C-alpha positions as CSV (number, residue, x, y, z in Angstrom):
1,M,-67.2,19.8,-42.6
2,A,-67.0,19.0,-46.3
3,L,-67.7,15.4,-47.4
4,S,-65.2,13.7,-49.6
5,C,-65.4,10.6,-51.6
6,K,-62.6,8.8,-49.8
7,S,-63.4,5.3,-48.7
8,G,-63.2,6.1,-45.0
9,S,-65.5,9.1,-45.3
10,R,-68.0,7.1,-47.3
11,T,-68.0,4.4,-44.6
12,L,-68.6,7.0,-41.9
13,L,-71.3,8.6,-44.0
14,T,-73.0,5.3,-44.6
15,A,-72.8,4.4,-40.9
16,S,-74.2,7.8,-39.9
17,L,-77.1,7.4,-42.3
18,L,-77.9,3.9,-41.0
19,L,-77.9,5.2,-37.4
20,L,-80.2,8.1,-38.4
21,L,-82.6,5.8,-40.1
22,A,-82.6,3.4,-37.1
23,A,-83.3,6.3,-34.8
24,C,-86.2,7.5,-37.0
25,A,-87.7,4.0,-37.4
26,G,-90.8,3.5,-35.3
27,V,-90.9,0.9,-32.6
28,P,-92.9,-2.2,-33.4
29,D,-96.6,-1.8,-32.7
30,T,-96.8,-4.0,-29.6
31,Q,-100.6,-3.9,-29.4
32,R,-100.9,-5.1,-33.0
33,F,-98.3,-7.8,-32.1
34,K,-100.4,-9.0,-29.2
35,V,-103.6,-9.1,-31.4
36,D,-101.8,-11.0,-34.2
37,F,-100.3,-13.4,-31.7
38,E,-103.7,-14.2,-30.2
39,R,-105.2,-14.5,-33.7
40,G,-102.4,-17.0,-34.4
41,V,-103.3,-19.0,-31.3
42,S,-107.0,-19.0,-32.3
43,A,-106.1,-20.2,-35.8
44,Y,-103.8,-22.9,-34.4
45,E,-106.5,-24.1,-32.0
46,A,-108.9,-24.3,-35.0
47,G,-106.4,-26.4,-36.9
48,D,-105.6,-23.6,-39.4
49,Y,-101.8,-23.9,-39.1
50,V,-101.0,-22.0,-42.3
51,T,-102.8,-18.9,-40.9
52,A,-101.1,-19.3,-37.6
53,R,-97.7,-19.4,-39.2
54,K,-98.5,-16.4,-41.3
55,L,-99.5,-14.4,-38.2
56,W,-96.6,-15.6,-36.1
57,Q,-93.8,-15.3,-38.7
58,P,-93.6,-11.4,-38.7
59,L,-93.6,-11.5,-34.9
60,A,-90.8,-14.1,-34.8
61,D,-88.9,-12.0,-37.4
62,N,-89.0,-9.3,-34.7
63,Y,-87.8,-11.7,-32.0
64,D,-91.1,-12.3,-30.2
65,L,-89.9,-15.3,-28.2
66,A,-93.3,-17.0,-27.9
67,A,-93.8,-16.7,-31.6
68,L,-90.4,-18.2,-32.2
69,R,-91.3,-21.1,-30.0
70,N,-94.6,-21.6,-31.8
71,L,-92.9,-21.7,-35.2
72,G,-90.6,-24.3,-33.7
73,H,-93.7,-26.4,-32.8
74,L,-95.1,-26.0,-36.3
75,H,-91.8,-27.2,-37.9
76,R,-91.2,-30.0,-35.4
77,L,-94.7,-31.4,-35.9
78,G,-95.1,-30.6,-39.6
79,Q,-98.2,-28.4,-39.0
80,G,-98.9,-26.1,-41.9
81,V,-95.3,-26.5,-43.1
82,E,-93.2,-29.4,-44.1
83,K,-91.8,-31.2,-41.1
84,N,-88.3,-29.9,-40.4
85,P,-86.8,-30.8,-37.0
86,E,-83.6,-28.8,-37.8
87,K,-85.6,-25.7,-38.4
88,A,-87.6,-26.4,-35.3
89,R,-84.4,-26.6,-33.3
90,D,-83.2,-23.4,-34.8
91,Y,-86.4,-21.5,-33.8
92,Y,-86.3,-22.9,-30.3
93,E,-82.6,-22.2,-30.0
94,I,-83.0,-18.5,-30.9
95,A,-85.7,-18.0,-28.2
96,A,-83.8,-20.2,-25.8
97,N,-80.6,-18.1,-26.2
98,F,-82.7,-15.1,-25.1
99,G,-83.7,-16.9,-21.9
100,H,-87.2,-18.1,-22.9
101,A,-87.7,-21.0,-20.5
102,P,-90.5,-22.8,-22.6
103,S,-88.2,-22.8,-25.6
104,Q,-85.3,-24.0,-23.5
105,T,-87.5,-26.9,-22.3
106,N,-88.7,-27.8,-25.8
107,L,-85.1,-27.7,-27.0
108,A,-84.0,-29.9,-24.2
109,L,-86.7,-32.5,-24.9
110,M,-85.7,-32.6,-28.6
111,Y,-82.1,-33.3,-27.6
112,F,-83.1,-36.0,-25.1
113,A,-85.4,-37.8,-27.6
114,G,-83.3,-37.2,-30.7
115,D,-86.5,-35.9,-32.1
116,G,-85.3,-35.5,-35.7
117,I,-81.9,-34.2,-34.6
118,Q,-78.9,-35.9,-33.2
119,A,-79.7,-37.0,-29.6
120,D,-77.4,-35.2,-27.1
121,S,-78.4,-35.7,-23.4
122,E,-75.6,-33.3,-22.3
123,K,-77.1,-30.5,-24.3
124,G,-80.6,-31.5,-23.2
125,M,-79.6,-31.3,-19.6
126,I,-77.9,-27.9,-20.0
127,W,-81.1,-26.4,-21.5
128,L,-83.4,-28.1,-19.0
129,K,-81.3,-26.8,-16.1
130,K,-81.5,-23.3,-17.5
131,A,-85.3,-23.4,-17.8
132,A,-85.7,-25.0,-14.4
133,A,-83.4,-22.3,-12.8
134,Q,-85.9,-19.7,-14.0
135,G,-88.7,-21.5,-12.0
136,Y,-90.5,-22.9,-15.1
137,P,-92.6,-25.7,-13.6
138,P,-92.5,-28.1,-16.6
139,A,-88.8,-27.9,-16.7
140,Q,-88.5,-28.4,-13.0
141,R,-90.7,-31.5,-13.2
142,Q,-88.7,-32.9,-16.1
143,L,-85.4,-32.2,-14.2
144,A,-86.7,-33.9,-11.1
145,V,-87.7,-37.0,-13.0
146,R,-84.4,-37.1,-14.9
147,T,-82.2,-36.6,-11.8
148,Q,-84.2,-38.8,-9.5
149,R,-82.2,-41.7,-8.1
150,F,-84.2,-44.8,-7.5
151,E,-83.0,-47.3,-4.8
152,L,-84.0,-50.9,-4.8
153,H,-85.2,-52.2,-1.5
154,S,-85.2,-55.9,-0.7
155,R,-88.2,-57.1,1.2
């Protein structure tokens, strides 16, 4: 088959090359990711938030859900980065959309509290229910508290 310079052929050739490159690309080194994640946790616990962010960012860029959540924490609290609740929400939301229950819970709590973003208890409840449905204990506890109906009893 001869290649021509027609627009359609060029698009097909480009798509074919991209597929070939993707097939040849190595899978992420999961062992290194685990080590870097744990090094980030150690740095965070030592108060070295800048190093934690540097270690977690490449993991988050590769959709490591726990790293995405942790970057959300850093941005929500202004640890090692300028405080940015919108960016925190975005990190939590990416992981939450992939079904990460801890991120769904953090996102719900941000919406309930209006923690630097527009408060929205409906969105908060949606995310909290998703996390609780996965059996995530902190979400289940929050959901129980938020849906508890108190009755007043006269003595």
